[in-house]
Each structure stands twice: as structure tokens, then as C-alpha cells.
RODONU-668264 format. One record per residue: residue number from 0; residue in one letter; x, y, z of N, C-alpha, C, O in turn. Coordinates in Angstrom, 3 decimals. Atoms other than C-alpha are relative to their C-alpha. Layout:
residues N
<pos NUM	code A	n_east X	n_north Y	n_up Z	ca_east X	ca_north Y	ca_up Z	c_east X	c_north Y	c_up Z	o_east X	o_north Y	o_up Z>
...
END
This chain:
residues 73
<pos 0	code M	n_east -0.722	n_north -0.054	n_up -1.197	ca_east -6.680	ca_north -3.788	ca_up -3.253	c_east -0.423	c_north -1.070	c_up 1.017	o_east 0.363	o_north -1.725	o_up 1.701>
<pos 1	code A	n_east 0.452	n_north 0.957	n_up -1.003	ca_east -8.879	ca_north -5.911	ca_up -1.217	c_east 0.462	c_north -1.349	c_up -0.210	o_east 0.748	o_north -2.073	o_up 0.744>
<pos 2	code G	n_east -0.463	n_north 1.362	n_up 0.436	ca_east -7.865	ca_north -9.009	ca_up -3.103	c_east 1.454	c_north -0.079	c_up 0.427	o_east 1.876	o_north -1.084	o_up 0.999>
<pos 3	code Q	n_east -1.325	n_north 0.072	n_up -0.354	ca_east -4.314	ca_north -8.115	ca_up -2.591	c_east 0.369	c_north -0.205	c_up 1.590	o_east 1.279	o_north -0.903	o_up 2.037>
<pos 4	code N	n_east -0.165	n_north 0.042	n_up -1.390	ca_east -4.761	ca_north -7.540	ca_up 1.151	c_east -0.328	c_north -1.325	c_up 0.573	o_east 0.267	o_north -1.774	o_up 1.552>
<pos 5	code A	n_east 0.345	n_north 1.323	n_up -0.525	ca_east -6.515	ca_north -10.892	ca_up 1.548	c_east 0.987	c_north -1.003	c_up -0.248	o_east 1.219	o_north -1.885	o_up 0.579>
<pos 6	code A	n_east -1.073	n_north 0.951	n_up 0.351	ca_east -3.759	ca_north -12.741	ca_up -0.342	c_east 1.044	c_north 0.191	c_up 1.003	o_east 1.536	o_north -0.795	o_up 1.552>
<pos 7	code D	n_east -1.156	n_north -0.134	n_up -0.868	ca_east -1.125	ca_north -11.062	ca_up 1.854	c_east -0.339	c_north -0.428	c_up 1.449	o_east 0.570	o_north -0.737	o_up 2.221>
<pos 8	code A	n_east 0.374	n_north 0.498	n_up -1.436	ca_east -3.078	ca_north -12.010	ca_up 5.099	c_east 0.201	c_north -1.573	c_up 0.077	o_east 0.453	o_north -2.160	o_up 1.130>
<pos 9	code R	n_east -0.105	n_north 1.548	n_up -0.125	ca_east -2.907	ca_north -15.723	ca_up 4.106	c_east 1.528	c_north -0.379	c_up -0.179	o_east 1.874	o_north -1.554	o_up -0.057>
<pos 10	code T	n_east -1.444	n_north 0.396	n_up 0.184	ca_east 0.878	ca_north -15.605	ca_up 3.483	c_east 0.826	c_north 0.308	c_up 1.157	o_east 2.020	o_north 0.007	o_up 1.154>
<pos 11	code H	n_east -0.667	n_north -0.403	n_up -1.238	ca_east 1.832	ca_north -14.326	ca_up 6.848	c_east -0.488	c_north -0.676	c_up 1.244	o_east -1.650	o_north -1.075	o_up 1.326>
<pos 12	code Q	n_east 0.443	n_north 0.569	n_up -1.217	ca_east 1.765	ca_north -15.706	ca_up 10.272	c_east -0.989	c_north 0.877	c_up 0.630	o_east -0.946	o_north 2.098	o_up 0.483>
<pos 13	code P	n_east 0.934	n_north -0.726	n_up -0.841	ca_east -1.146	ca_north -14.767	ca_up 12.521	c_east 0.688	c_north 0.788	c_up 1.025	o_east 1.554	o_north 0.271	o_up 1.731>
<pos 14	code G	n_east -0.622	n_north -0.868	n_up -1.048	ca_east -0.191	ca_north -11.850	ca_up 14.709	c_east 1.090	c_north 0.908	c_up -0.695	o_east 1.650	o_north 1.784	o_up -0.037>
<pos 15	code T	n_east -1.171	n_north -0.887	n_up 0.710	ca_east 2.325	ca_north -10.233	ca_up 12.173	c_east -0.735	c_north 1.306	c_up -0.028	o_east -1.874	o_north 1.423	o_up -0.479>
<pos 16	code N	n_east 0.565	n_north -1.292	n_up 0.091	ca_east 1.767	ca_north -6.618	ca_up 12.582	c_east 0.444	c_north 0.898	c_up -1.231	o_east 1.436	o_north 0.631	o_up -1.908>
<pos 17	code R	n_east -0.211	n_north -0.734	n_up 1.251	ca_east 1.700	ca_north -4.036	ca_up 9.904	c_east 1.468	c_north 0.616	c_up -0.102	o_east 2.065	o_north 0.601	o_up -1.178>
<pos 18	code T	n_east -1.284	n_north -0.614	n_up 0.146	ca_east 4.953	ca_north -2.321	ca_up 10.689	c_east 1.063	c_north -1.113	c_up -0.378	o_east 1.888	o_north -0.901	o_up -1.266>
<pos 19	code E	n_east -0.752	n_north 1.261	n_up 0.260	ca_east 6.722	ca_north -5.890	ca_up 10.753	c_east -0.018	c_north -0.137	c_up -1.446	o_east 1.031	o_north -0.083	o_up -2.088>
<pos 20	code F	n_east 0.169	n_north 0.344	n_up 1.236	ca_east 5.230	ca_north -6.573	ca_up 7.437	c_east 0.547	c_north 0.832	c_up -0.986	o_east 1.221	o_north 0.378	o_up -1.911>
<pos 21	code L	n_east -0.590	n_north -1.030	n_up 0.975	ca_east 6.098	ca_north -3.427	ca_up 5.628	c_east 1.364	c_north 0.123	c_up 0.105	o_east 2.061	o_north 0.333	o_up -0.889>
<pos 22	code D	n_east -1.677	n_north 0.053	n_up -0.100	ca_east 9.623	ca_north -3.475	ca_up 7.029	c_east 0.601	c_north -1.144	c_up -0.757	o_east 1.580	o_north -0.975	o_up -1.484>
<pos 23	code A	n_east -0.478	n_north 1.212	n_up 0.770	ca_east 10.089	ca_north -7.064	ca_up 5.676	c_east -0.031	c_north 0.225	c_up -1.591	o_east 0.907	o_north 0.016	o_up -2.360>
<pos 24	code V	n_east 0.054	n_north -0.116	n_up 1.463	ca_east 8.811	ca_north -6.284	ca_up 2.318	c_east 0.981	c_north 1.230	c_up -0.576	o_east 1.517	o_north 1.062	o_up -1.671>
<pos 25	code A	n_east -0.973	n_north -1.085	n_up 0.165	ca_east 10.953	ca_north -2.957	ca_up 2.187	c_east 1.324	c_north -0.595	c_up -0.098	o_east 2.019	o_north -0.366	o_up -1.088>
<pos 26	code T	n_east -1.325	n_north 0.669	n_up 0.022	ca_east 14.012	ca_north -4.971	ca_up 3.023	c_east 0.138	c_north -0.980	c_up -1.207	o_east 1.213	o_north -1.035	o_up -1.806>
<pos 27	code E	n_east -0.146	n_north 0.881	n_up 1.157	ca_east 13.285	ca_north -7.572	ca_up 0.303	c_east 0.120	c_north 0.967	c_up -1.273	o_east 0.883	o_north 0.603	o_up -2.169>
<pos 28	code W	n_east -0.104	n_north -0.889	n_up 1.087	ca_east 12.845	ca_north -4.571	ca_up -2.195	c_east 1.387	c_north 0.549	c_up -0.132	o_east 1.909	o_north 0.641	o_up -1.243>
<pos 29	code E	n_east -1.340	n_north -0.633	n_up -0.144	ca_east 16.182	ca_north -3.023	ca_up -1.095	c_east 1.138	c_north -1.043	c_up -0.597	o_east 2.227	o_north -0.675	o_up -1.038>
<pos 30	code E	n_east -0.962	n_north 1.086	n_up 0.451	ca_east 17.851	ca_north -6.450	ca_up -2.076	c_east -0.145	c_north -0.337	c_up -1.303	o_east 0.616	o_north -1.170	o_up -1.794>
<pos 31	code L	n_east 0.162	n_north 0.374	n_up 1.481	ca_east 16.553	ca_north -6.566	ca_up -5.601	c_east 1.187	c_north 0.566	c_up -0.794	o_east 1.945	o_north 1.416	o_up -0.326>
<pos 32	code D	n_east -1.056	n_north -0.416	n_up 0.988	ca_east 18.913	ca_north -6.113	ca_up -8.630	c_east -0.098	c_north 1.383	c_up -0.229	o_east -1.181	o_north 1.789	o_up -0.649>
<pos 33	code P	n_east 0.203	n_north -1.413	n_up 0.232	ca_east 19.679	ca_north -2.366	ca_up -8.870	c_east -0.269	c_north 0.479	c_up -1.456	o_east -0.866	o_north 1.497	o_up -1.808>
<pos 34	code D	n_east 0.296	n_north -0.524	n_up 1.578	ca_east 19.676	ca_north -2.305	ca_up -12.652	c_east -1.353	c_north -0.462	c_up -0.308	o_east -2.042	o_north 0.378	o_up -0.888>
<pos 35	code Q	n_east 1.271	n_north 0.332	n_up 0.337	ca_east 16.532	ca_north -4.161	ca_up -13.066	c_east -1.230	c_north 0.620	c_up 0.850	o_east -2.358	o_north 0.697	o_up 0.362>
<pos 36	code Y	n_east 1.081	n_north -0.419	n_up -0.930	ca_east 14.503	ca_north -2.724	ca_up -10.088	c_east 0.358	c_north 1.333	c_up 0.595	o_east 0.130	o_north 1.614	o_up 1.771>
<pos 37	code A	n_east -0.363	n_north -1.362	n_up -0.606	ca_east 15.810	ca_north 0.801	ca_up -9.774	c_east -1.058	c_north 0.712	c_up 0.721	o_east -0.889	o_north 1.200	o_up 1.838>
<pos 38	code F	n_east 1.156	n_north -0.813	n_up -0.677	ca_east 12.499	ca_north 2.376	ca_up -9.039	c_east -0.471	c_north -0.720	c_up 1.292	o_east -0.705	o_north -0.073	o_up 2.313>
<pos 39	code T	n_east 0.513	n_north 0.720	n_up -1.162	ca_east 11.385	ca_north -0.365	ca_up -6.642	c_east 0.933	c_north 0.188	c_up 1.196	o_east 0.503	o_north 0.392	o_up 2.331>
<pos 40	code R	n_east -0.945	n_north -0.218	n_up -0.986	ca_east 14.627	ca_north -0.040	ca_up -4.784	c_east -0.023	c_north 1.387	c_up 0.665	o_east 0.246	o_north 1.616	o_up 1.845>
<pos 41	code G	n_east 0.053	n_north -1.316	n_up -0.450	ca_east 14.152	ca_north 3.640	ca_up -4.702	c_east -1.097	c_north 0.344	c_up 0.909	o_east -0.938	o_north 1.213	o_up 1.766>
<pos 42	code V	n_east 1.234	n_north -0.276	n_up -0.978	ca_east 10.803	ca_north 3.677	ca_up -2.942	c_east -0.148	c_north -0.949	c_up 1.068	o_east -1.087	o_north -0.876	o_up 1.862>
<pos 43	code A	n_east 0.060	n_north 0.945	n_up -1.199	ca_east 11.533	ca_north 0.845	ca_up -0.617	c_east -0.022	c_north 0.583	c_up 1.346	o_east -0.698	o_north 0.054	o_up 2.228>
<pos 44	code G	n_east -0.100	n_north -0.814	n_up -1.334	ca_east 12.322	ca_north 3.319	ca_up 2.284	c_east -1.360	c_north 0.567	c_up 0.147	o_east -1.895	o_north 0.489	o_up 1.253>
<pos 45	code Q	n_east 1.327	n_north -0.589	n_up -0.150	ca_east 9.030	ca_north 5.023	ca_up 1.620	c_east -1.180	c_north -0.989	c_up 0.479	o_east -2.160	o_north -0.630	o_up 1.130>
<pos 46	code L	n_east 1.004	n_north 1.039	n_up -0.330	ca_east 7.107	ca_north 1.741	ca_up 2.007	c_east -0.128	c_north -0.179	c_up 1.461	o_east -1.217	o_north -0.447	o_up 1.969>
<pos 47	code R	n_east 0.126	n_north 0.186	n_up -1.390	ca_east 8.036	ca_north 1.528	ca_up 5.610	c_east -1.049	c_north 1.018	c_up 0.744	o_east -1.665	o_north 0.712	o_up 1.765>
<pos 48	code E	n_east 0.770	n_north -1.110	n_up -0.589	ca_east 6.128	ca_north 4.753	ca_up 6.353	c_east -1.411	c_north 0.177	c_up -0.797	o_east -2.266	o_north 0.985	o_up -0.436>
<pos 49	code H	n_east 1.270	n_north 0.014	n_up 0.825	ca_east 3.324	ca_north 4.149	ca_up 3.718	c_east -1.249	c_north -0.101	c_up 0.848	o_east -1.190	o_north -0.876	o_up 1.802>
<pos 50	code D	n_east 1.235	n_north 0.184	n_up -0.639	ca_east -0.133	ca_north 4.445	ca_up 5.026	c_east -1.188	c_north -0.030	c_up -0.985	o_east -1.855	o_north 0.972	o_up -1.242>
<pos 51	code D	n_east 0.984	n_north 0.207	n_up 0.965	ca_east -2.517	ca_north 3.014	ca_up 2.554	c_east -1.458	c_north 0.122	c_up 0.473	o_east -2.359	o_north 0.256	o_up -0.355>
<pos 52	code R	n_east 1.311	n_north -0.155	n_up -0.596	ca_east -5.518	ca_north 3.250	ca_up 4.871	c_east -0.293	c_north 1.547	c_up -0.150	o_east -1.422	o_north 1.902	o_up -0.488>
<pos 53	code A	n_east 0.298	n_north -1.404	n_up 0.227	ca_east -5.181	ca_north 7.067	ca_up 4.723	c_east -0.257	c_north 0.370	c_up -1.448	o_east -1.098	o_north 1.211	o_up -1.768>
<pos 54	code E	n_east 0.247	n_north -0.238	n_up 1.433	ca_east -4.926	ca_north 7.013	ca_up 0.980	c_east -1.404	c_north -0.611	c_up -0.407	o_east -2.075	o_north -0.009	o_up -1.246>
<pos 55	code F	n_east 1.244	n_north 0.608	n_up 0.213	ca_east -8.002	ca_north 4.721	ca_up 0.876	c_east -1.221	c_north 1.043	c_up 0.454	o_east -2.226	o_north 1.310	o_up -0.205>
<pos 56	code A	n_east 1.066	n_north -0.901	n_up -0.454	ca_east -9.944	ca_north 7.142	ca_up 3.005	c_east -0.165	c_north 1.186	c_up -0.799	o_east -1.265	o_north 1.635	o_up -1.119>
<pos 57	code A	n_east 0.000	n_north -1.126	n_up 0.960	ca_east -8.842	ca_north 10.025	ca_up 0.883	c_east -0.704	c_north -0.304	c_up -1.382	o_east -1.379	o_north 0.568	o_up -1.931>
<pos 58	code G	n_east 0.721	n_north 0.384	n_up 1.233	ca_east -10.115	ca_north 8.223	ca_up -2.221	c_east -1.441	c_north -0.128	c_up 0.258	o_east -2.203	o_north 0.281	o_up -0.618>
<pos 59	code I	n_east 1.527	n_north 0.004	n_up -0.327	ca_east -13.558	ca_north 7.591	ca_up -0.581	c_east -0.462	c_north 1.463	c_up 0.127	o_east -1.512	o_north 1.767	o_up -0.439>
<pos 60	code D	n_east 0.415	n_north -1.329	n_up -0.148	ca_east -13.760	ca_north 11.310	ca_up 0.376	c_east 0.005	c_north 0.632	c_up -1.457	o_east -0.823	o_north 1.497	o_up -1.743>
<pos 61	code L	n_east 0.065	n_north -0.643	n_up 1.394	ca_east -12.934	ca_north 12.170	ca_up -3.336	c_east -1.288	c_north -0.542	c_up -0.737	o_east -2.024	o_north 0.217	o_up -1.368>
<pos 62	code I	n_east 1.203	n_north 0.608	n_up 0.597	ca_east -15.634	ca_north 9.784	ca_up -4.565	c_east -1.291	c_north 0.650	c_up 0.585	o_east -2.139	o_north 0.999	o_up -0.237>
<pos 63	code L	n_east 1.025	n_north -0.592	n_up -0.788	ca_east -18.171	ca_north 11.207	ca_up -2.016	c_east -0.268	c_north 1.452	c_up -0.449	o_east -1.397	o_north 1.881	o_up -0.688>
<pos 64	code A	n_east -0.031	n_north -1.342	n_up 0.374	ca_east -17.250	ca_north 14.730	ca_up -2.932	c_east -0.571	c_north 0.264	c_up -1.461	o_east -1.252	o_north 1.249	o_up -1.749>
<pos 65	code G	n_east 0.415	n_north 0.024	n_up 1.331	ca_east -17.859	ca_north 13.927	ca_up -6.638	c_east -1.495	c_north -0.228	c_up -0.054	o_east -2.217	o_north 0.459	o_up -0.777>
<pos 66	code I	n_east 1.504	n_north 0.455	n_up -0.055	ca_east -21.276	ca_north 12.355	ca_up -5.929	c_east -0.773	c_north 1.243	c_up 0.426	o_east -1.727	o_north 1.625	o_up -0.251>
<pos 67	code T	n_east 0.710	n_north -1.244	n_up -0.561	ca_east -22.389	ca_north 15.463	ca_up -3.874	c_east -0.035	c_north 1.161	c_up -0.832	o_east -0.991	o_north 1.937	o_up -0.854>
<pos 68	code A	n_east -0.224	n_north -1.205	n_up 0.937	ca_east -21.067	ca_north 17.963	ca_up -6.391	c_east -0.723	c_north -0.291	c_up -1.347	o_east -0.942	o_north 0.673	o_up -2.082>
<pos 69	code H	n_east 0.676	n_north 0.230	n_up 1.226	ca_east -22.867	ca_north 16.168	ca_up -9.363	c_east -1.433	c_north 0.687	c_up 0.293	o_east -2.086	o_north 0.603	o_up 1.333>
<pos 70	code T	n_east 1.340	n_north -0.459	n_up 0.140	ca_east -25.981	ca_north 18.056	ca_up -10.464	c_east -0.971	c_north -1.062	c_up -0.717	o_east -0.826	o_north -1.373	o_up -1.900>
<pos 71	code W	n_east 0.986	n_north 1.057	n_up 0.604	ca_east -28.891	ca_north 15.438	ca_up -10.999	c_east -0.983	c_north 0.730	c_up -0.684	o_east -1.345	o_north 1.805	o_up -0.208>
<pos 72	code P	n_east 1.068	n_north -0.543	n_up 0.723	ca_east -31.495	ca_north 16.235	ca_up -13.593	c_east -1.304	c_north 0.061	c_up 0.778	o_east -2.318	o_north 0.519	o_up 0.250>
END
């Protein structure tokens, strides 16, 4: 994910905000061929509200919970 975010950062103008970026990508997805990209078109609207930062934080919490729950010999 970090690599993807870094690549995305290089392809957009400085100052592009997150909301504008996600809206632009969602719009592109909505314009894809409906037969070839039915799923992508179906989730395009959700992308506008997607919060990958919250999902990342939840993943870290899950990893830490697993580490603390592990019984060490």
C-alpha cells in the first residue's frame, strides 16, 4: 500500500486533496465499460467515502492484539 500511495503522490499535482483525488478516481471508474468492469463500477460510489487510514489503523490494532494475546514460551 505504501508503494501505491507513493506512486499516486507522484502522478498528481501538489496540493491535490484526498477528497478531490478519490472523486476523480471514482468518476473514472464509473465511466468504465459496464460489461467488463461491473464490480469496479459498482463500488465506485463507495470509493468517495472510503477511509483507508481507518482500515490501516484497524489492521495495526489487529496485529498488536495478536502479538499481546500470543503466549510466549
